[in-house]
All heavy atoms as an XYZ file, in Angstrom:
691
protein
N     112.979     82.604    165.522
C     112.185     83.792    165.286
C     112.878     84.720    164.278
O     112.245     85.227    163.372
C     111.966     84.485    166.629
C     111.206     85.754    166.525
S     109.468     85.400    166.272
C     108.831     87.021    166.278
N     114.166     84.954    164.480
C     114.910     85.843    163.572
C     115.032     85.202    162.191
O     114.880     85.890    161.186
C     116.296     86.180    164.163
C     116.125     87.023    165.416
C     117.156     86.893    163.136
C     117.421     87.350    166.119
N     115.273     83.907    162.139
C     115.413     83.244    160.840
C     114.086     83.263    160.065
O     114.075     83.365    158.842
C     115.919     81.818    161.008
O     114.976     81.050    161.733
N     112.950     83.161    160.784
C     111.643     83.239    160.127
C     111.416     84.640    159.562
O     110.894     84.791    158.460
C     110.530     82.884    161.116
C     110.537     81.430    161.524
C     109.528     81.143    162.636
O     108.957     82.092    163.203
O     109.313     79.960    162.917
N     111.822     85.648    160.287
C     111.673     87.027    159.834
C     112.535     87.272    158.594
O     112.086     87.884    157.627
C     112.082     88.013    160.956
O     111.315     87.724    162.122
C     111.847     89.438    160.530
N     113.754     86.763    158.631
C     114.644     86.911    157.475
C     114.061     86.177    156.272
O     114.085     86.684    155.148
C     116.065     86.404    157.816
C     116.706     87.332    158.839
C     116.924     86.298    156.559
C     118.037     86.856    159.350
N     113.504     84.984    156.486
C     112.895     84.218    155.411
C     111.699     84.970    154.816
O     111.556     85.067    153.589
C     112.461     82.840    155.921
C     111.810     81.916    154.891
C     112.778     81.602    153.758
C     111.343     80.641    155.558
N     110.857     85.526    155.657
C     109.692     86.287    155.183
C     110.151     87.525    154.405
O     109.614     87.829    153.336
C     108.782     86.670    156.366
C     108.108     85.411    156.923
C     107.731     87.688    155.941
C     107.333     85.638    158.209
N     111.129     88.244    154.924
C     111.639     89.429    154.231
C     112.279     89.052    152.889
O     112.131     89.774    151.895
C     112.639     90.177    155.109
C     112.049     90.913    156.318
C     113.160     91.508    157.165
C     111.081     91.978    155.866
N     112.967     87.912    152.848
C     113.573     87.441    151.608
C     112.500     87.101    150.581
O     112.621     87.456    149.396
C     114.466     86.212    151.876
O     115.439     86.544    152.865
C     115.153     85.747    150.605
N     111.454     86.431    151.018
C     110.348     86.092    150.114
C     109.664     87.359    149.607
O     109.372     87.483    148.417
C     109.344     85.145    150.802
C     109.998     83.768    151.039
C     108.061     85.006    149.985
C     109.173     82.821    151.874
N     109.420     88.316    150.490
C     108.805     89.578    150.082
C     109.689     90.331    149.086
O     109.192     90.895    148.107
C     108.516     90.453    151.301
C     107.333     90.039    152.173
C     107.249     90.923    153.415
C     106.039     90.098    151.388
N     110.979     90.329    149.337
C     111.908     90.998    148.416
C     111.899     90.308    147.053
O     111.893     90.973    146.003
C     113.313     91.017    148.998
N     111.872     88.976    147.054
C     111.855     88.232    145.790
C     110.561     88.519    145.014
O     110.587     88.708    143.787
C     111.990     86.735    146.061
N     109.445     88.577    145.722
C     108.170     88.885    145.069
C     108.204     90.301    144.504
O     107.768     90.547    143.372
C     106.989     88.710    146.052
C     105.701     89.292    145.489
C     106.804     87.231    146.401
N     108.720     91.250    145.254
C     108.798     92.638    144.793
C     109.690     92.752    143.556
O     109.333     93.384    142.567
C     109.339     93.534    145.910
C     109.566     94.938    145.464
C     108.505     95.814    145.307
C     110.847     95.405    145.184
C     108.704     97.113    144.885
C     111.062     96.700    144.752
C     109.978     97.561    144.613
N     110.862     92.113    143.592
C     111.797     92.177    142.464
C     111.182     91.511    141.233
O     111.294     92.023    140.112
C     113.151     91.538    142.845
C     113.866     92.435    143.869
C     114.019     91.313    141.615
C     115.093     91.817    144.472
N     110.511     90.380    141.427
C     109.856     89.701    140.306
C     108.766     90.581    139.704
O     108.658     90.709    138.481
C     109.253     88.360    140.767
O     110.282     87.553    141.336
C     108.596     87.626    139.615
N     107.968     91.203    140.545
C     106.909     92.098    140.063
C     107.465     93.295    139.314
O     106.954     93.675    138.263
N     108.519     93.874    139.852
C     109.141     95.025    139.190
C     109.737     94.620    137.843
O     109.601     95.350    136.850
C     110.210     95.627    140.094
N     110.370     93.466    137.788
C     110.962     92.995    136.532
C     109.878     92.711    135.496
O     110.017     93.054    134.320
C     111.785     91.727    136.767
O     112.850     92.009    137.633
N     108.794     92.097    135.924
C     107.684     91.809    135.015
C     107.053     93.109    134.515
O     106.754     93.238    133.326
C     106.644     90.936    135.715
C     105.464     90.479    134.866
C     105.959     89.640    133.694
C     104.480     89.697    135.703
N     106.883     94.061    135.405
C     106.341     95.355    135.004
C     107.233     96.060    133.995
O     106.753     96.627    133.007
N     108.525     96.024    134.224
C     109.470     96.637    133.298
C     109.431     95.939    131.942
O     109.461     96.590    130.892
C     110.881     96.585    133.877
C     111.901     97.328    133.031
C     113.292     97.269    133.646
O     113.590     96.385    134.433
N     114.125     98.215    133.266
N     109.329     94.618    131.935
C     109.244     93.864    130.693
C     107.986     94.241    129.918
O     108.029     94.461    128.695
C     109.262     92.360    130.981
C     109.154     91.433    129.778
C     110.360     91.614    128.854
C     109.042     89.990    130.223
N     106.851     94.346    130.610
C     105.606     94.730    129.942
C     105.692     96.146    129.378
O     105.201     96.414    128.276
C     104.432     94.607    130.921
C     104.068     93.180    131.342
C     102.993     93.199    132.427
C     103.604     92.371    130.146
N     106.330     97.041    130.104
C     106.498     98.406    129.609
C     107.390     98.450    128.377
O     107.136     99.198    127.435
C     107.070     99.305    130.701
C     106.087     99.718    131.789
C     106.805    100.492    132.891
C     104.951    100.538    131.234
N     108.435     97.641    128.364
C     109.322     97.591    127.192
C     108.597     97.046    125.974
O     108.785     97.525    124.852
C     110.556     96.737    127.483
C     111.551     97.427    128.359
C     112.789     96.600    128.520
N     113.746     97.285    129.395
C     114.957     96.861    129.603
N     115.383     95.759    129.022
N     115.760     97.524    130.405
N     107.754     96.032    126.175
C     106.971     95.481    125.066
C     106.025     96.539    124.518
O     105.916     96.735    123.307
C     106.198     94.217    125.516
C     107.177     93.072    125.787
C     105.162     93.804    124.480
C     106.555     91.863    126.454
N     105.353     97.251    125.404
C     104.431     98.311    124.968
C     105.186     99.430    124.250
O     104.723     99.934    123.233
C     103.676     98.867    126.165
C     102.717     99.978    125.793
C     101.597    100.098    126.774
N     100.786    101.246    126.491
C      99.714    101.227    125.726
N      99.350    100.110    125.166
N      99.008    102.321    125.524
N     106.345     99.801    124.753
C     107.149    100.831    124.109
C     107.581    100.392    122.713
O     107.548    101.188    121.773
C     108.374    101.165    124.961
C     109.322    102.215    124.408
C     108.600    103.553    124.251
C     110.533    102.366    125.295
N     107.955     99.145    122.564
C     108.355     98.638    121.244
C     107.184     98.700    120.268
O     107.356     99.086    119.105
C     108.871     97.210    121.371
N     105.985     98.355    120.727
C     104.802     98.441    119.866
C     104.531     99.885    119.462
O     104.230    100.165    118.295
C     103.578     97.882    120.588
C     103.562     96.377    120.711
C     102.322     95.912    121.445
C     102.323     94.420    121.676
N     101.136     93.981    122.435
N     104.637    100.801    120.416
C     104.398    102.208    120.119
C     105.441    102.767    119.158
O     105.113    103.548    118.257
C     104.372    103.029    121.412
C     103.157    102.799    122.304
C     103.336    103.553    123.624
C     101.883    103.235    121.614
N     106.685    102.362    119.315
C     107.741    102.813    118.401
C     107.493    102.293    116.987
O     107.688    103.019    116.010
C     109.113    102.356    118.897
C     109.613    103.142    120.084
C     110.946    102.641    120.617
O     111.387    101.531    120.214
O     111.547    103.352    121.429
N     107.050    101.053    116.877
C     106.743    100.490    115.561
C     105.579    101.240    114.908
O     105.623    101.588    113.729
C     106.415     99.005    115.679
C     106.234     98.339    114.311
C     105.762     96.919    114.414
N     104.465     96.934    115.072
C     104.023     96.000    115.891
N     104.762     94.969    116.166
N     102.840     96.081    116.449
N     104.527    101.521    115.699
C     103.388    102.273    115.170
C     103.826    103.672    114.733
O     103.395    104.163    113.683
C     102.286    102.381    116.229
C     101.535    101.098    116.450
S     100.351    101.158    117.830
C      99.515    102.694    117.574
N     104.683    104.300    115.524
C     105.167    105.634    115.189
C     105.968    105.612    113.891
O     105.816    106.498    113.042
C     106.018    106.191    116.334
C     106.404    107.625    116.131
O     105.675    108.398    115.517
N     107.561    107.994    116.649
N     106.802    104.613    113.716
C     107.588    104.484    112.488
C     106.679    104.286    111.279
O     106.887    104.905    110.234
C     108.574    103.318    112.609
C     109.466    103.066    111.406
C     110.356    104.281    111.137
C     110.315    101.832    111.626
N     105.664    103.438    111.421
C     104.728    103.214    110.316
C     103.983    104.498    109.969
O     103.797    104.823    108.787
C     103.732    102.110    110.681
C     104.356    100.727    110.751
C     103.422     99.684    111.350
O     102.304    100.048    111.792
O     103.815     98.506    111.397
N     103.554    105.240    110.986
C     102.839    106.492    110.740
C     103.748    107.525    110.095
O     103.329    108.273    109.207
C     102.253    107.025    112.050
C     101.107    106.185    112.579
S     100.511    106.731    114.185
C      99.803    108.297    113.761
N     105.004    107.568    110.523
C     105.951    108.510    109.931
C     106.211    108.175    108.467
O     106.270    109.070    107.618
C     107.264    108.502    110.712
C     108.241    109.549    110.233
C     109.478    109.645    111.116
O     109.454    109.133    112.235
O     110.448    110.242    110.655
N     106.332    106.897    108.149
C     106.523    106.500    106.757
C     105.299    106.870    105.922
O     105.436    107.329    104.785
C     106.792    104.998    106.667
C     108.159    104.617    107.192
C     108.379    103.119    107.245
O     107.431    102.343    107.180
N     109.627    102.705    107.387
N     104.099    106.712    106.487
C     102.883    107.092    105.770
C     102.858    108.602    105.551
O     102.484    109.066    104.464
C     101.652    106.654    106.547
C     100.347    106.946    105.835
C      99.161    106.541    106.680
C      97.856    106.818    105.999
N      97.627    108.181    105.619
N     103.257    109.379    106.551
C     103.288    110.839    106.397
C     104.276    111.250    105.313
O     104.014    112.168    104.537
C     103.650    111.510    107.728
C     102.518    111.553    108.714
C     102.833    112.458    109.888
N     103.986    112.008    110.649
C     103.928    111.237    111.726
N     102.770    110.821    112.173
N     105.025    110.898    112.360
N     105.414    110.576    105.233
C     106.407    110.902    104.199
C     105.838    110.590    102.817
O     105.992    111.383    101.883
C     107.725    110.140    104.452
C     108.442    110.737    105.660
C     108.627    110.179    103.226
C     109.675    109.970    106.096
N     105.152    109.449    102.684
C     104.539    109.097    101.402
C     103.477    110.134    101.027
O     103.413    110.587     99.877
C     103.934    107.673    101.457
C     103.037    107.399    100.262
C     105.038    106.637    101.549
N     102.648    110.527    102.002
C     101.620    111.542    101.736
C     102.251    112.880    101.357
O     101.744    113.586    100.477
C     100.706    111.717    102.947
C      99.831    110.494    103.198
O      99.684    109.666    102.277
O      99.295    110.378    104.324
N     103.345    113.222    102.011
C     104.037    114.472    101.695
C     104.583    114.433    100.272
O     104.454    115.403     99.521
C     105.183    114.724    102.684
C     106.069    115.931    102.420
C     105.255    117.219    102.532
C     107.240    115.954    103.383
N     105.168    113.306     99.889
C     105.681    113.162     98.522
C     104.553    113.325     97.508
O     104.709    114.003     96.496
C     106.330    111.795     98.327
C     107.678    111.647     98.966
C     108.203    110.246     98.685
C     109.495    109.978     99.366
N     109.969    108.603     99.116
N     103.404    112.684     97.794
C     102.269    112.793     96.882
C     101.795    114.236     96.764
O     101.501    114.711     95.661
C     101.117    111.908     97.363
C     101.349    110.435     97.156
C     100.175    109.631     97.693
C     100.411    108.149     97.588
N      99.305    107.372     98.180
N     101.715    114.923     97.894
C     101.254    116.314     97.884
C     102.225    117.205     97.123
O     101.812    118.056     96.333
C     101.081    116.816     99.314
N     103.498    117.008     97.350
C     104.503    117.825     96.654
C     104.482    117.520     95.167
O     104.535    118.431     94.333
C     105.902    117.597     97.261
C     105.967    118.212     98.662
C     106.987    118.192     96.382
C     107.245    117.913     99.413
N     104.382    116.244     94.811
C     104.342    115.880     93.396
C     103.091    116.418     92.712
O     103.154    116.869     91.573
C     104.434    114.370     93.217
C     105.839    113.863     93.412
O     106.803    114.581     93.192
N     105.965    112.621     93.857
N     101.958    116.369     93.386
C     100.738    116.886     92.767
C     100.838    118.397     92.598
O     100.377    118.951     91.595
C      99.502    116.524     93.594
O      99.518    117.196     94.839
N     101.447    119.075     93.526
C     101.657    120.524     93.409
C     102.642    120.805     92.277
O     102.464    121.757     91.528
C     102.184    121.098     94.731
C     102.504    122.563     94.686
C     101.269    123.411     94.534
N     101.658    124.803     94.462
C     101.135    125.674     93.650
N     100.156    125.313     92.847
N     101.551    126.918     93.631
N     103.648    119.970     92.145
C     104.642    120.161     91.090
C     104.005    119.985     89.713
O     104.347    120.693     88.769
C     105.800    119.191     91.267
N     103.066    119.061     89.580
C     102.386    118.849     88.295
C     101.591    120.091     87.911
O     101.586    120.515     86.756
C     101.479    117.602     88.373
C     102.336    116.349     88.446
C     100.536    117.535     87.178
C     101.563    115.082     88.750
N     100.920    120.707     88.881
C     100.143    121.914     88.604
C     101.053    123.038     88.136
O     100.748    123.757     87.195
C      99.339    122.340     89.856
C      98.264    121.294     90.150
C      98.726    123.711     89.666
C      97.555    121.486     91.470
N     102.199    123.185     88.784
C     103.147    124.240     88.408
C     103.709    123.983     87.015
O     103.911    124.908     86.238
C     104.281    124.341     89.458
C     105.391    125.245     88.976
C     103.729    124.841     90.787
N     103.930    122.705     86.660
C     104.533    122.375     85.382
C     103.584    122.602     84.200
O     104.018    122.720     83.073
C     105.006    120.922     85.388
C     106.229    120.703     86.251
C     106.618    119.239     86.340
O     105.932    118.403     85.721
O     107.591    118.936     87.032
N     102.286    122.684     84.415
C     101.327    122.848     83.320
C     101.462    124.196     82.620
O     101.135    124.327     81.465
C      99.906    122.658     83.838
C      99.627    121.214     84.152
C      98.191    121.003     84.488
N      97.971    119.597     84.805
C      96.963    119.143     85.474
N      96.044    119.968     85.920
N      96.841    117.864     85.713
N     101.878    125.177     83.336
C     102.110    126.479     82.702
C     103.585    126.781     82.790
O     104.322    126.157     83.530
C     101.273    127.567     83.361
C     101.532    127.740     84.842
C     100.551    128.740     85.424
N     100.632    128.750     86.862
C     101.489    129.469     87.560
N     102.339    130.244     86.948
N     101.507    129.425     88.852
N     104.013    127.732     82.043
C     105.441    128.061     82.015
C     105.830    128.673     83.362
O     105.341    129.741     83.725
C     105.720    129.038     80.881
C     107.173    129.398     80.778
C     107.542    129.605     79.317
N     108.917    129.992     79.201
C     109.885    129.133     78.986
N     109.611    127.878     78.861
N     111.124    129.538     78.868
N     106.731    128.014     84.100
C     107.087    128.527     85.429
C     107.967    129.778     85.339
O     108.778    129.928     84.432
C     107.857    127.367     86.067
C     108.388    126.594     84.911
C     107.400    126.770     83.792
N     107.766    130.641     86.317
C     108.629    131.809     86.426
C     109.937    131.383     87.059
O     110.100    130.230     87.485
C     107.962    132.893     87.300
O     107.819    132.370     88.620
C     106.610    133.301     86.758
N     110.862    132.313     87.136
C     112.164    131.991     87.726
C     111.995    131.576     89.184
O     112.607    130.607     89.642
C     113.088    133.211     87.620
C     114.468    132.942     88.171
C     115.374    134.140     88.040
C     116.725    133.813     88.653
N     117.609    134.942     88.704
N     111.142    132.292     89.915
C     110.903    131.968     91.319
C     110.298    130.570     91.446
O     110.739    129.766     92.285
C     109.963    133.004     91.946
C     109.541    132.653     93.349
C     110.435    132.781     94.396
C     108.269    132.173     93.606
C     110.058    132.451     95.692
C     107.888    131.842     94.894
C     108.788    131.980     95.942
N     109.289    130.271     90.611
C     108.664    128.949     90.666
C     109.648    127.849     90.307
O     109.609    126.757     90.867
C     107.455    128.904     89.737
C     106.286    129.747     90.234
C     105.168    129.857     89.211
O     105.443    129.674     88.012
O     104.041    130.129     89.628
N     110.543    128.146     89.383
C     111.561    127.151     89.018
C     112.504    126.898     90.183
O     112.883    125.746     90.446
C     112.342    127.615     87.784
C     113.301    126.570     87.258
C     112.599    125.287     86.847
O     111.570    125.329     86.182
N     113.147    124.151     87.254
N     112.867    127.952     90.900
C     113.728    127.782     92.073
C     113.011    126.975     93.149
O     113.622    126.115     93.796
C     114.144    129.146     92.610
C     115.124    129.887     91.717
C     115.440    131.286     92.232
O     115.006    131.632     93.347
O     116.133    132.029     91.512
N     111.717    127.257     93.332
C     110.939    126.490     94.306
C     110.884    125.026     93.894
O     111.059    124.123     94.720
C     109.512    127.077     94.452
C     108.624    126.149     95.270
C     109.567    128.462     95.087
N     110.638    124.779     92.613
C     110.585    123.403     92.117
C     111.924    122.695     92.321
O     111.964    121.525     92.714
C     110.197    123.381     90.634
C     110.060    121.992     90.063
C     108.968    121.194     90.750
O     107.908    121.731     91.023
N     109.234    119.946     91.033
N     113.014    123.391     92.071
C     114.334    122.800     92.290
C     114.530    122.451     93.760
O     115.082    121.398     94.099
C     115.436    123.757     91.816
C     115.434    123.936     90.303
O     114.848    123.083     89.597
O     116.022    124.938     89.831
N     114.071    123.336     94.629
C     114.178    123.082     96.077
C     113.331    121.876     96.471
O     113.759    121.030     97.256
C     113.728    124.322     96.858
C     113.984    124.255     98.336
C     115.455    124.323     98.705
O     116.242    124.921     97.949
O     115.813    123.773     99.755
N     112.129    121.782     95.911
C     111.257    120.629     96.182
C     111.922    119.344     95.710
O     111.927    118.331     96.422
C     109.882    120.821     95.512
C     109.093    121.918     96.227
C     109.084    119.514     95.497
C     107.816    122.328     95.527
N     112.486    119.369     94.524
C     113.175    118.179     94.012
C     114.340    117.777     94.900
O     114.585    116.588     95.138
C     113.664    118.423     92.585
C     112.515    118.554     91.588
O     111.403    118.079     91.902
O     112.735    119.142     90.510
N     115.042    118.759     95.420
C     116.172    118.468     96.317
C     115.673    117.842     97.613
O     116.256    116.874     98.107
C     116.933    119.764     96.612
C     118.162    119.556     97.470
C     118.914    120.860     97.726
O     118.833    121.773     96.872
O     119.550    120.951     98.782
N     114.577    118.375     98.161
C     114.003    117.818     99.398
C     113.536    116.391     99.158
O     113.774    115.500     99.981
C     112.849    118.705     99.907
C     113.406    120.042    100.413
C     112.074    118.001    101.019
C     112.349    121.083    100.717
N     112.854    116.171     98.030
C     112.411    114.806     97.718
C     113.588    113.856     97.583
O     113.525    112.705     98.019
C     111.576    114.804     96.435
C     110.152    115.346     96.552
C     109.485    115.378     95.189
C     109.345    114.499     97.515
N     114.669    114.337     96.976
C     115.863    113.503     96.863
C     116.429    113.145     98.226
O     116.829    112.010     98.465
N     116.436    114.122     99.141
C     116.929    113.867    100.500
C     116.028    112.869    101.224
O     116.502    111.987    101.936
C     116.999    115.173    101.300
C     118.088    116.112    100.801
O     118.963    115.626    100.046
O     118.050    117.299    101.153
N     114.698    113.020    101.031
C     113.759    112.099    101.689
C     113.960    110.680    101.160
O     113.962    109.723    101.918
C     112.310    112.575    101.469
C     112.042    113.846    102.276
C     111.311    111.495    101.880
C     110.701    114.493    101.993
N     114.116    110.542     99.862
C     114.285    109.202     99.282
C     115.601    108.573     99.693
O     115.701    107.342     99.784
C     114.193    109.294     97.766
C     112.792    109.606     97.282
C     112.720    109.817     95.779
O     113.754    109.748     95.111
O     111.600    110.046     95.283
N     116.605    109.367     99.981
C     117.897    108.826    100.394
C     117.907    108.379    101.840
O     118.808    107.654    102.250
C     119.013    109.850    100.155
C     119.276    110.061     98.684
O     119.012    109.187     97.877
N     119.777    111.235     98.343
N     116.932    108.812    102.644
C     116.880    108.401    104.050
C     116.054    107.184    104.245
O     115.389    106.688    103.441
C     116.313    109.517    104.953
O     115.013    109.881    104.484
C     117.225    110.707    104.969
């Protein structure tokens, strides 16, 4: 009687551990997919940001920039350089 109870409890524990391990594995797979999607979206946002900054820079360059605009342009160029280096 006691050995049957121990056997049943052992089987239940093995089933529980297997289920928990499988659940954890599925969660890790889903997390990896979400991280990949997030990275792709972040790269797209950086590309869009570069395009927006460059298009704004072209508009500023069409007329003679003031000292303030030149400083802003220099700051934009520095930010773009930092983004490209990462």
